C-alpha positions in Angstrom: -1.1 25.5 -9.4 -2.5 26.9 -6.3 -0.4 28.9 -3.8 0.4 27.0 -0.5 -0.7 28.4 2.8 2.5 27.3 4.4 4.4 29.8 6.6 7.1 31.8 4.8 9.6 30.3 7.2 9.2 26.9 5.4 9.9 28.5 2.0 13.0 30.2 3.3 14.2 26.9 4.8 13.8 25.1 1.5 15.5 27.8 -0.5 18.3 28.3 2.0 19.2 24.6 1.9 19.3 24.7 -1.9 17.7 21.4 -2.7 18.8 20.1 -6.1 16.1 17.6 -7.3 16.1 16.3 -10.9 13.2 16.7 -13.1 10.9 13.6 -13.2 8.1 13.3 -15.7 6.0 10.8 -13.9 4.8 10.8 -10.3 3.2 7.5 -9.1 2.7 8.5 -5.4 1.0 11.7 -4.2 3.3 14.7 -4.2 1.9 15.7 -0.8 3.6 12.6 0.7 6.9 13.5 -0.9 6.6 17.0 0.4 6.0 15.7 3.9 9.3 13.9 3.6 11.1 17.1 2.7 9.5 18.8 5.7 10.5 16.0 7.9 14.1 16.0 6.6 14.3 19.7 7.5 13.3 18.9 11.1 15.3 15.7 11.4 13.5 14.8 14.7 10.2 14.3 12.9 9.0 10.8 11.8 6.6 9.6 9.2 5.2 6.1 9.9 3.7 4.6 6.8 2.4 1.0 6.9 0.7 -0.6 3.9 -0.9 -4.0 4.4 -2.8 -6.4 2.2 -5.0 -9.0 3.9 -6.5 -12.0 1.9 -9.3 -13.9 3.5 -10.1 -16.1 0.5 -10.1 -15.9 -3.3 -13.1 -13.5 -3.3 -12.5 -11.4 -0.2 -9.7 -9.2 1.0 -8.7 -5.7 2.3 -6.1 -3.1 1.6 -5.1 -1.4 4.8 -3.0 1.8 5.1 -1.9 3.2 8.4 -0.3 6.6 8.6 1.0 8.3 11.7 2.8 11.6 11.7 4.8 13.1 14.5 3.4 16.1 16.4 6.4 18.2 15.4 5.7 17.7 11.8 2.0 18.6 12.1 2.7 21.7 14.2 5.2 22.8 11.6 2.8 22.5 8.6 -0.5 21.5 10.2 -3.0 23.0 7.8 -1.5 21.3 4.8 -1.0 18.0 6.6 -4.6 17.8 7.7 -5.8 18.7 4.2 -3.7 15.7 2.9 -5.1 13.3 5.5 -8.6 14.5 4.6 -7.9 13.8 0.9 -7.0 10.2 1.9 -10.5 9.8 3.5 -12.1 11.1 0.4 -10.2 8.8 -1.9 -11.0 5.8 0.3 -14.7 6.5 0.2 -14.6 6.8 -3.6 -13.3 3.3 -3.7 -16.0 1.9 -1.4 -13.6 2.0 1.6 -13.5 3.6 5.0 -11.2 5.8 7.0 -10.8 6.1 10.7 -9.0 9.1 12.4 -7.3 7.7 15.5 -6.0 11.2 16.2 -5.5 14.4 14.2 -2.1 13.0 13.2 -3.0 9.4 12.7 -5.4 7.7 10.2 -6.3 4.1 9.2 -7.7 3.6 5.7 -9.4 0.3 4.7 -10.4 -0.6 1.1 -12.1 -3.9 0.3 -11.5 -5.9 -2.8 -13.0 -9.2 -4.2 -10.1 -10.5 -6.4 -6.6 -9.8 -7.5 -7.7 -7.7 -10.5 -9.8 -5.4 -8.4 -7.0 -5.1 -5.9 -4.7 -3.9 -8.7 -7.3 -1.4 -9.9 -8.0 0.1 -6.5 -4.3 0.2 -5.6 -3.6 2.2 -8.7 -6.7 4.4 -8.2 -5.7 5.2 -4.6 -1.9 5.8 -5.0 -1.9 7.4 -8.5 -4.4 10.0 -7.4 -3.7 13.4 -9.0 -4.1 16.6 -7.1 -3.6 20.2 -8.1 -3.1 21.3 -4.5 0.7 20.8 -4.6 2.7 23.3 -2.5 4.3 25.8 -4.8 7.5 26.1 -2.8 9.9 24.5 -5.3 10.8 26.1 -8.5 10.5 24.4 -11.9 14.1 23.4 -12.0 13.7 21.8 -8.5 10.8 19.5 -8.9 9.8 16.8 -6.4 11.5 13.4 -6.7 9.7 10.5 -8.3 8.5 7.5 -6.3 7.3 4.8 -8.6 5.2 1.9 -7.3 3.7 -1.0 -9.1 1.6 -3.9 -7.8 0.8 -7.1 -9.9 -1.4 -9.9 -8.7 -1.7 -13.1 -10.8 -4.1 -15.9 -9.9 -4.8 -19.4 -11.2 -7.9 -21.2 -10.1 -7.9 -25.0 -9.5 -11.6 -25.5 -8.6 -11.1 -25.7 -4.8 -7.9 -23.7 -4.5 -6.3 -20.6 -6.1 -2.6 -20.1 -6.6 -1.6 -16.5 -6.4 1.5 -14.6 -7.2 2.0 -11.1 -5.9 4.8 -8.8 -7.1 5.3 -5.3 -5.5 8.0 -2.9 -6.6 8.6 0.4 -4.8 11.4 2.6 -6.1 12.6 4.9 -3.3 16.0 5.6 -4.9 14.9 9.2 -5.7 14.8 10.0 -2.0 18.6 9.8 -1.9 18.8 12.7 -4.3 17.6 15.2 -1.8 20.8 17.1 -1.5 22.4 20.1 -0.1 25.1 21.4 -2.5 25.5 18.0 -4.0 25.7 16.1 -0.8 23.2 13.4 0.0 20.9 14.3 2.8 21.5 12.0 5.8 18.9 10.7 8.2 16.3 9.7 5.6 15.9 6.2 7.1 15.4 7.7 10.6 12.6 10.0 9.6 10.7 7.6 7.4 9.4 4.3 8.7 7.9 2.3 5.8 6.4 -1.2 6.2 4.6 -3.5 3.8 2.7 -6.6 5.1 0.8 -9.5 3.5 -1.5 -11.8 5.4 -3.2 -15.0 4.0 -5.1 -17.9 5.6 -2.3 -20.4 4.9 0.8 -18.3 5.0 3.0 -16.9 2.2 6.2 -18.2 0.5 8.7 -15.4 -0.2 10.6 -15.7 -3.5 14.3 -14.5 -3.6 15.0 -13.7 -7.2 17.0 -10.4 -7.3 19.4 -8.5 -5.1 16.7 -6.0 -4.5 14.4 -8.6 -2.9 13.8 -7.9 0.8 13.8 -10.6 3.4 10.6 -10.3 5.5 9.9 -10.9 9.1 7.3 -13.6 9.9 4.5 -12.9 12.4 2.1 -15.9 12.4 0.5 -16.0 8.9 1.7 -12.5 8.2 4.9 -11.4 6.5 6.3 -7.9 7.1 8.8 -6.2 4.9 10.8 -3.2 6.2 11.2 -1.1 3.1 14.5 0.7 2.5 14.5 4.5 1.7 16.9 5.4 -1.0 16.8 1.9 -2.6 14.7 -0.2 -5.1 12.5 -2.5 -3.1 11.2 -5.7 -4.7 8.8 -8.1 -3.1 7.6 -11.3 -4.8 5.6 -14.0 -3.1 3.4 -17.1 -3.9 0.4 -18.1 -1.7 -2.6 -20.4 -1.9 -6.2 -19.4 -1.1 -9.4 -21.4 -0.7 -11.9 -20.9 -3.5 -15.2 -20.6 -1.7 -17.2 -20.7 -4.9 -15.6 -24.0 -6.0 -16.0 -25.4 -2.5 -19.6 -24.4 -2.4 -20.3 -25.9 -5.8 -18.7 -29.2 -4.7 -20.8 -29.3 -1.5 -24.0 -28.8 -3.6 -23.0 -31.5 -6.0 -22.3 -33.9 -3.1 -25.6 -33.0 -1.5 -27.6 -33.7 -4.7 -25.7 -36.9 -5.3 -26.4 -38.0 -1.7 -30.1 -37.4 -2.2 -30.2 -39.4 -5.4 -28.3 -42.2 -3.7 -30.6 -42.3 -0.8 -33.7 -42.2 -3.0 -32.9 -44.6 -5.7 -30.4 -47.0 -4.0 -31.1 -47.3 -0.3 -34.9 -46.7 -0.3 -35.4 -48.7 -3.5 -33.5 -51.7 -2.0 -35.5 -51.4 1.3 -38.8 -51.4 -0.5 -37.8 -54.5 -2.5 -36.9 -56.3 0.8 
């Protein structure tokens, strides 16, 4: 593990507050993001805005969009490391045939295209389960970073002209509540972290309420937006229909060929007889 280039002040702040974080074997989101939360919690006035959106245009076309904006206080406190992390997002996006646009040094928009639900799952896992050895070495072995587990499942059933899709997204943020100081839960987590998940489809989305962890979304036209809750298990489950352009195109070709045969052998043949 490489040594961090963070100022010694940050190390002293972390040690002074005596964070007690349980050991977690699996890490499903990048450790740099978790570390940013710890930095933000130390400053309290800082804010991490993290928006994740999935846009479906049709059965064979969609886009995964990630919008991250960090406060200037946070970047000034640990600028070099933050910029390295944002640069790594650009690198990961390009490896998945996506793109990244830097709105400012503290803000980035990442877009990753996909052609079906299966590819969306693979690219989602490839982007968020990215492993890096450049994790700051500011927490001892008995004070490892908390685990944030995320899982996305997309099931689709094709019916020639239409496709019925079911999307399930689980994000476990309960480990954020274990950031403690002498056993007391760190307050203000919700105020420093703004997490949104959105889904947009051509014909709208039906939200399914199945468990107590299911979040009620806000509706904005054909888009649903969920405000994710730090310190809790967030469960999202929806059903939506998409047009199957391949099936529609095949039907149009069949109708065009049938129309040609009808014109040639029915209308023209009867006209010649008359």
